VOGU-3710 file (C-alpha; in Angstrom, 3 decimals, decimal comma):
1> xxxxxxxxxx> 47,280/22,429/-10,103  48,489/25,508/-12,018  47,875/29,071/-10,936  44,507/29,210/-12,655  41,352/29,500/-10,586  40,715/26,283/-8,686  37,482/24,504/-9,440  35,249/24,708/-6,385  32,815/21,992/-5,326  30,203/24,699/-4,837
11> xxxxxxxxxx> 30,410/25,480/-8,571  29,549/21,866/-9,323  26,672/21,927/-6,842  25,252/25,031/-8,497  25,304/23,335/-11,913  23,179/20,376/-10,808  19,776/19,996/-12,416  16,992/20,212/-9,838  16,200/16,537/-10,494  19,789/15,558/-9,689
21> xxxxxxxxxx> 19,900/17,824/-6,625  16,726/16,192/-5,307  18,114/12,693/-5,885  15,550/11,700/-8,515  18,154/11,151/-11,251  21,738/10,055/-10,711  23,459/12,600/-12,956  22,272/15,657/-14,886  23,853/19,106/-15,066  21,668/21,976/-16,182
31> xxxxxxxxxx> 22,326/23,146/-19,750  19,296/25,418/-19,989  20,140/28,212/-17,512  17,639/26,720/-15,043  14,718/27,661/-17,275  12,723/24,601/-16,169  9,481/25,709/-17,788  11,084/25,501/-21,241  13,318/22,508/-20,560  12,626/19,335/-22,563
41> xxxxxxxxxx> 14,352/17,179/-19,951  12,113/18,579/-17,213  9,036/17,918/-19,352  10,202/14,391/-20,071  10,679/13,627/-16,385  7,290/15,018/-15,499  5,785/13,238/-18,506  4,044/16,481/-19,416  4,426/15,972/-23,145  1,836/13,207/-23,106
51> xxxxxxxxxx> -0,230/13,851/-20,005  0,033/16,908/-17,787  -1,742/15,070/-14,992  0,798/12,216/-14,829  3,247/12,529/-11,983  6,769/11,172/-11,910  6,438/7,393/-11,476  8,979/6,800/-8,761  9,144/5,191/-5,366  8,200/8,407/-3,541
61> xxxxxxxxxx> 4,753/8,464/-5,150  4,166/4,760/-4,486  5,118/4,861/-0,821  3,569/8,276/-0,196  0,204/6,996/-1,427  0,279/4,182/1,129  1,522/6,483/3,882  -1,319/8,889/3,184  -3,833/6,050/3,518  -2,279/4,801/6,749
71> xxxxxxxxxx> -2,104/8,241/8,340  -5,769/8,880/7,540  -6,864/5,761/9,448  -8,072/6,146/13,019  -9,144/3,569/15,578  -12,949/3,287/15,476  -14,550/2,179/18,745  -17,715/1,156/16,868  -15,708/-1,573/15,132  -14,211/-4,669/16,750
81> xxxxxxxxxx> -10,787/-5,361/15,270  -9,799/-9,006/15,236  -6,624/-10,988/14,781  -5,687/-12,070/11,225  -6,527/-8,613/9,787  -10,278/-9,064/10,048  -12,849/-6,888/11,794  -16,559/-6,972/12,609  -19,321/-4,447/13,175  -22,570/-5,341/14,922
91> xxxxxxxxxx> -25,799/-5,219/12,902  -28,047/-6,760/15,544  -27,486/-9,220/18,421  -25,072/-11,987/17,323  -25,063/-10,738/13,706  -22,140/-8,773/12,281  -20,550/-7,401/9,146  -17,173/-9,032/8,451  -14,452/-7,001/6,741  -10,758/-6,318/6,262
101> xxxxxxxxxx> -8,723/-4,242/8,689  -8,008/-0,939/6,841  -4,340/-1,103/7,890  -3,999/-4,298/5,887  -6,142/-2,975/3,019  -3,853/0,043/2,644  -1,127/-2,268/1,338  -3,304/-4,080/-1,191  -2,810/-3,062/-4,801  -3,974/-4,370/-8,185
111> xxxxxxxxxx> -6,480/-6,697/-6,507  -8,377/-8,597/-9,197  -10,795/-10,661/-7,108  -11,507/-12,300/-3,769  -12,641/-15,825/-3,031  -14,928/-15,884/0,013  -16,039/-19,029/1,813  -19,501/-20,414/1,064  -22,618/-18,885/2,591  -24,525/-20,925/5,155
121> xxxxxxxxxx> -21,378/-22,670/6,279  -19,907/-23,088/9,749  -16,369/-21,704/9,861  -13,968/-22,874/12,544  -10,865/-21,242/14,004  -7,913/-21,581/11,619  -10,077/-22,268/8,580  -9,608/-20,116/5,470  -12,143/-17,295/5,310  -11,007/-15,305/2,283
131> xxxxxxxxxx> -8,335/-15,460/-0,402  -7,297/-12,251/-2,163  -5,859/-12,367/-5,688  -3,766/-9,801/-7,561  -1,091/-9,552/-10,233  1,398/-10,175/-7,402  -0,112/-13,556/-6,444  -2,535/-14,298/-3,618  -2,850/-14,254/0,152  -5,309/-16,000/2,473
141> xxxxxxxxxx> -6,780/-14,906/5,794  -8,000/-17,483/8,276  -10,722/-17,358/10,909  -9,592/-16,235/14,389  -12,842/-17,628/15,870  -15,808/-19,903/15,155  -18,751/-18,356/13,284  -21,518/-19,006/10,779  -21,247/-17,511/7,312  -24,654/-15,973/6,487
151> xxxxxxxxxx> -24,047/-14,178/3,216  -21,471/-12,521/0,962  -21,601/-8,812/0,211  -20,965/-7,410/-3,268  -19,483/-9,093/-6,300  -16,070/-10,387/-5,221  -15,139/-11,254/-8,813  -15,772/-7,701/-9,982  -14,383/-5,079/-7,613  -13,348/-6,602/-4,320
161> xxxxxxxxxx> -12,318/-3,461/-2,470  -15,234/-1,110/-3,102  -16,415/-1,798/0,441  -14,522/-2,656/3,608  -17,160/-5,317/4,397  -17,348/-8,543/2,408  -19,747/-10,762/4,390  -22,438/-11,031/7,069  -21,799/-13,577/9,799  -23,376/-14,960/12,937
171> xxxxxxxxxx> -21,135/-15,176/15,984  -21,444/-15,150/19,773  -19,748/-12,263/21,545  -17,691/-14,565/23,746  -16,047/-15,894/20,564  -15,177/-12,340/19,523  -13,783/-11,432/22,935  -11,230/-14,247/22,651  -9,596/-12,778/19,539  -10,222/-9,045/19,473
181> xxxxxxxxxx> -7,412/-6,479/19,351  -7,446/-3,842/22,050  -6,805/-0,257/21,052  -3,184/-0,414/22,248  -2,564/-3,505/20,114  -4,224/-1,868/17,103  -2,047/1,231/17,567  1,098/-0,912/17,648  -0,001/-2,645/14,454  -0,671/0,736/12,849
191> xxxxxxxxxx> 2,758/2,065/13,836  4,421/-1,101/12,539  2,740/-0,599/9,156  3,830/3,054/9,006  7,400/2,080/9,907  7,468/-0,591/7,181  6,578/1,926/4,503  8,954/4,562/5,864  11,783/1,995/5,794  11,024/1,128/2,168
201> xxxxxxxxxx> 10,878/4,814/1,354  14,313/5,461/2,835  16,198/2,291/1,874  14,973/1,321/-1,584  16,938/2,694/-4,565  15,054/5,375/-6,457  13,674/4,081/-9,710  12,845/6,437/-12,522  11,324/5,401/-15,843  11,348/8,050/-18,528
211> xxxxxxxxxx> 9,712/7,934/-21,913  13,102/7,023/-23,422  14,148/3,962/-21,447  11,260/1,713/-22,484  10,660/0,561/-18,920  7,387/-0,140/-17,172  6,100/2,673/-15,018  6,155/1,847/-11,321  2,691/2,477/-9,949  2,364/-0,181/-7,240
221> xxxxxxxxxx> 4,331/-1,395/-4,244  4,844/-4,940/-5,556  6,509/-3,490/-8,673  8,883/-1,471/-6,539  10,004/-4,144/-4,072  9,234/-7,384/-5,932  6,364/-9,853/-5,553  8,059/-12,078/-2,975  8,931/-9,242/-0,623  5,492/-7,718/-1,136
231> xxxxxxxxx> 3,758/-10,942/-0,055  6,193/-11,258/2,879  5,116/-7,785/4,033  1,426/-8,690/3,750  2,064/-11,826/5,818  4,000/-9,828/8,406  0,903/-7,691/9,024  -1,162/-10,733/10,004  -1,295/-10,692/13,803
//
């Protein structure tokens, strides 16, 4: 180079837009003297021009939402957690609520409906209990034990995840004891779920959709990682 002042890498670093410095966009140098409050690019990224409440639709928001759910879950000793992502809670002797393990539920998004087995029917180990449908496809959970289906709870065609319980069943406690998850097993499952989301958070490329690119905003996990991988993750949580 000539005798002029050499360009320093620190000068380049200081010119980076805050969105580039944070890794949200690949390339953007500040041309507004870091006056973010009056920067049209900053407003576009935050989507403030149309809705001040809308946050940047990127992978951090998607995965953080699931992480927040997972980290708020605690083992409840009043609930019996079962294999196949099911759980029960006693109502009276040999009668229980049947529901979804909240670890599994934390991953479910855009659920449109659930198909629950018929009331008054004997269900045997390995038989399908519930099928969950969403824009990503569907997934089925099977019975880890023998039981009698007494009744469904709520309207499964309307809003399937308003309650963690979807049925009332009759089952003997010795059947439950053969397939329940002990607290240590539940904790391992919980940690596995947290690790899955943290891996996605760290390894997936950041996706940003601005108002100019015409893309679909990423609001759900299956949009971020693809439907096939999303269903693979749901299946991997089935113990």
